[in-house]
C-alpha positions in Angstrom: 11.3 19.8 12.2 10.4 17.2 9.6 7.7 17.9 7.1 4.8 15.6 6.2 5.6 12.4 4.6 5.6 12.3 0.8 2.9 9.6 0.5 2.6 10.1 -3.3 6.3 9.0 -3.6 5.8 6.0 -1.3 2.8 4.9 -3.2 4.6 5.2 -6.5 7.5 3.1 -5.3 5.3 0.4 -4.0 3.2 0.4 -7.2 6.4 0.1 -9.2 7.5 -2.9 -7.2 4.3 -4.7 -8.4 4.8 -3.7 -12.0 6.8 -6.9 -13.0 3.9 -9.1 -11.8 1.3 -7.5 -14.1 2.3 -9.9 -17.0 1.3 -13.0 -14.9 -1.3 -11.6 -12.7 -4.6 -9.8 -13.4 -5.9 -6.6 -12.0 -8.9 -6.8 -9.6 -10.4 -5.0 -6.6 -11.4 -6.2 -3.2 -13.5 -3.8 -1.1 -12.5 -1.1 -3.6 -8.8 -1.8 -3.2 -6.9 -2.5 -6.3 -5.0 -5.8 -6.2 -3.2 -8.2 -8.4 -4.3 -11.9 -8.4 -4.0 -15.1 -10.4 -6.1 -15.0 -13.6 -9.6 -16.2 -12.6 -8.9 -16.3 -8.9 -11.8 -15.7 -6.6 -12.1 -12.3 -4.9 -10.5 -13.2 -1.6 -7.5 -14.9 -3.3 -5.2 -12.0 -4.2 -1.4 -11.6 -4.3 -0.8 -7.9 -3.5 -2.0 -4.3 -3.9 -1.2 -0.8 -2.8 -3.6 1.4 -0.9 -3.0 5.0 0.1 -4.6 6.4 3.3 -4.5 9.8 4.8 -1.3 9.2 6.8 0.3 6.2 5.3 0.4 3.8 2.3 -0.4 0.1 2.7 1.0 -2.8 0.9 -1.7 -5.4 1.2 0.3 -8.7 0.7 -1.9 -11.8 1.3 0.8 -14.5 0.9 2.4 -13.5 4.3 -0.9 -14.3 6.0 -1.1 -17.8 4.7 2.6 -18.4 4.7 4.1 -16.6 7.6 7.4 -18.4 6.9 7.9 -15.9 4.1 8.9 -13.4 6.9 11.6 -15.6 8.2 14.9 -13.8 7.9 13.4 -10.4 7.0 14.8 -7.4 8.9 13.4 -6.0 12.1 12.9 -2.8 10.2 10.6 -4.5 7.7 8.7 -6.3 10.5 8.1 -3.0 12.3 5.9 -2.0 9.4 3.7 -5.1 9.6 0.4 -3.9 11.1 -1.9 -6.9 10.3 -1.9 -10.4 9.0 -1.5 -9.2 5.4 -0.6 -5.5 5.7 2.6 -3.6 5.7 2.2 0.1 6.3 4.7 2.8 5.3 5.1 6.6 5.6 8.5 6.5 4.0 10.7 4.0 2.2 14.5 3.8 1.8 16.4 1.8 -0.7 17.0 -1.1 1.8 13.3 -1.5 2.5 12.5 -1.4 -1.2 15.1 -4.1 -1.9 13.7 -6.3 0.9 10.1 -5.9 -0.2 11.1 -6.6 -3.8 12.8 -9.8 -2.7 9.8 -10.8 -0.5 7.4 -10.4 -3.4 9.7 -12.4 -5.7 10.0 -15.3 -3.0 6.2 -15.3 -2.6 5.1 -15.4 -6.2 5.9 -19.1 -7.1 4.0 -20.4 -4.0 1.0 -18.1 -4.7 0.9 -19.4 -8.3 1.3 -23.0 -7.1 4.6 -23.5 -8.9 7.3 -25.8 -7.7 10.1 -23.8 -6.2 
């Protein structure tokens, strides 16, 4: 029988994926949830944040809401974790999912920042 998920480890991995973006984005909160956003962006214009709940960890990732084409070509496994317009929910992460999330974040940043791609 499997034990409870290690949500602390899942949270730490997701937070680590956002670490490279801290140089270009600022920390903020929306509804008490820590997020990264463009410097000076309004509250509802954020890039991504991690939020732990009782039974899962959420990666709140706003660009996929406004730009669903970002999800074109992602694995069925990653799509299985999409639970809302801007939410990916996890109880565990393997290296393949981490690599795919890392690539998704990197693809989304230029568009979020309004940079030519």
